[in-house]
Residue, then its C-alpha position, 0 to 999 in steps of 0.5 A: x514503443x513509447x516510454x511512459x513516465x509514471x510517478x505517484x500522482x499519476x497512479x489512480x487505483x481502480x475499484x476497491x484498490x488502494x495505493x500504499x507507501x510502505x513504511x521503512x523496515x526496522x534497521x535493528x532489533x529491540x536489543x540493538x543488533x543491526x539487521x542485514x538486508x537479507x534478514x529484514x522482514x517485509x513491512x506490513x504498515x504503510x500510508x495510503x496515497x491513493x484510493x479507488x472509487x470503490x467496489x461496484x455493487x450488483x445494482x451498479x452503485x458503488x460502495x465507498x472504500x473505508x480508508x482515505x488518503x493519509x491513513x496509516x494501515x496494517x495490511x496482510x503480509x503477502x497481499x498486493x503487488x509490490x511497486x517501486x517508484x522513484x526509489x520508494x516502495x509502494x504496494x497496490x492492495x485490494x481493500x479486503x487485504x487491509x487488516x486495520x487502520x493504525x491511529 
């Protein structure tokens, strides 16, 4: 079996999917208490690094994805597929799992 070398620039989402780099989780609480790895919550904010061409409509045309590369987004807590590339955390999401763009 041949080894495949995957990096962020080679990932091209299909359909209405987006590839998001997950922001780091909080290291400590607002009161200054340091959190151990087991107590940290999964982050829900990340930066879009790749966008698919859009969902295909019934007539064969595509509806464009509303977000673009570089946007910060808030997504559903248990959405998507978690991926680890080069020590960084990413998540592959469907556009419907994005709740909001963060300004």
